[in-house]
VMD Tcl script that draws the C-alpha trace (Angstrom):
set ca {
  {7.40 -23.46 6.21}
  {5.36 -22.21 3.23}
  {3.07 -20.16 5.48}
  {6.08 -18.57 7.18}
  {7.56 -17.58 3.87}
  {4.25 -16.14 2.67}
  {3.85 -14.23 5.97}
  {7.36 -12.81 5.51}
  {6.39 -11.67 2.00}
  {3.19 -10.21 3.47}
  {5.16 -8.14 6.00}
  {7.65 -7.12 3.34}
  {4.81 -6.03 1.05}
  {3.46 -3.90 3.87}
  {6.85 -2.12 4.15}
  {7.00 -1.52 0.39}
  {3.45 -0.16 0.49}
  {4.39 2.12 3.33}
  {7.36 3.53 1.37}
  {5.63 3.87 -2.00}
  {2.37 5.19 -0.52}
  {4.39 7.72 1.44}
  {6.07 8.78 -1.81}
  {2.62 9.01 -3.45}
  {1.25 11.07 -0.58}
  {4.25 13.41 -0.68}
  {3.90 13.91 -4.43}
  {0.13 14.40 -4.41}
  {-0.32 16.40 -1.23}
  {2.95 18.00 -0.16}
  {4.54 18.76 -3.49}
  {3.09 22.25 -3.61}
  {5.57 22.94 -0.78}
  {8.43 20.97 -2.27}
  {7.89 21.61 -5.97}
  {9.98 18.58 -6.97}
  {7.68 16.51 -9.17}
  {5.09 18.96 -10.40}
  {5.41 22.30 -12.09}
  {5.53 25.27 -9.68}
  {2.21 26.76 -8.68}
  {0.15 23.97 -10.22}
  {-1.90 21.22 -8.66}
  {-0.73 17.59 -8.72}
  {-4.01 16.59 -10.41}
  {-3.72 19.08 -13.25}
  {-3.86 17.18 -16.51}
  {-0.39 18.29 -17.59}
  {1.12 16.93 -14.41}
  {-0.79 13.66 -14.70}
  {0.45 13.16 -18.27}
  {4.00 14.09 -17.29}
  {3.99 11.52 -14.47}
  {2.38 8.86 -16.69}
  {5.15 9.26 -19.30}
  {7.89 8.86 -16.71}
  {9.31 5.28 -16.51}
  {10.01 5.85 -12.77}
  {6.33 6.48 -12.00}
  {5.12 3.61 -14.20}
  {7.43 1.20 -12.38}
  {6.43 2.51 -8.99}
  {2.73 2.29 -9.81}
  {3.12 -1.36 -11.00}
  {5.19 -2.30 -7.96}
  {2.73 -0.58 -5.62}
  {-0.16 -2.35 -7.39}
  {1.49 -5.76 -7.12}
  {2.44 -5.42 -3.48}
  {-0.92 -3.95 -2.46}
  {-2.80 -6.77 -4.24}
  {-0.61 -9.45 -2.64}
  {-0.85 -7.86 0.79}
  {-4.63 -7.39 0.63}
  {-5.49 -10.72 -0.92}
  {-3.16 -12.68 1.36}
  {-4.74 -10.86 4.32}
  {-8.19 -11.74 3.02}
  {-7.10 -15.35 2.57}
  {-5.91 -15.47 6.19}
  {-9.21 -14.03 7.43}
  {-11.17 -16.65 5.44}
  {-8.89 -19.47 6.71}
  {-9.51 -18.36 10.31}
  {-13.08 -19.59 9.80}
  {-11.77 -23.14 9.40}
  {-13.22 -24.03 6.01}
  {-12.92 -27.52 4.59}
  {-9.80 -28.36 2.53}
  {-11.82 -28.19 -0.71}
  {-13.06 -24.72 0.14}
  {-9.50 -23.64 1.06}
  {-8.29 -24.74 -2.39}
  {-11.19 -22.91 -4.04}
  {-10.42 -19.75 -2.11}
  {-6.75 -19.98 -3.06}
  {-7.68 -20.44 -6.78}
  {-10.21 -17.61 -6.83}
  {-7.85 -15.20 -5.11}
  {-4.94 -16.18 -7.33}
  {-6.87 -15.84 -10.55}
  {-8.56 -12.60 -9.38}
  {-5.23 -11.17 -8.23}
  {-3.48 -12.00 -11.50}
  {-6.38 -10.57 -13.46}
  {-6.46 -7.35 -11.48}
  {-2.68 -7.04 -11.66}
  {-2.75 -7.56 -15.43}
  {-5.44 -4.89 -15.91}
  {-3.70 -2.39 -13.64}
  {-0.26 -2.98 -15.14}
  {-1.73 -2.60 -18.62}
  {-3.37 0.68 -17.61}
  {-0.11 2.03 -16.12}
  {1.92 1.01 -19.14}
  {-0.68 2.17 -21.68}
  {-0.86 5.56 -20.02}
  {2.74 6.24 -21.24}
  {1.27 6.55 -24.74}
  {-0.74 9.65 -23.77}
}
mol new
graphics top color blue
foreach p $ca { graphics top sphere $p radius 0.5 }
foreach p [lrange $ca 0 end-1] q [lrange $ca 1 end] { graphics top cylinder $p $q radius 0.2 }
display resetview
């Protein structure tokens, strides 16, 4: 039952990634046509636009959500790949602990960076 729940979260995370990454791609690569998020006739990577997005609570939240879902999706997929090799139960526990601690650490660092960028 636990694996089914985790797999459901894995698929849900893929859907969230699809939506938020689509939003990211639209902002970074199509916004010169739309002109919604960036100033007219400027590039999305211009420093003024980067600072403006970093100070927006909407973008900070979406960055943190995208980070969390991408980490879960990727690390759970990596866990499944490793478990396909039929490791011993001790090695399975070690893989779970390493991926959990690494994922929490990377999420903490990335969330801190997204939140700290609001102070620019």
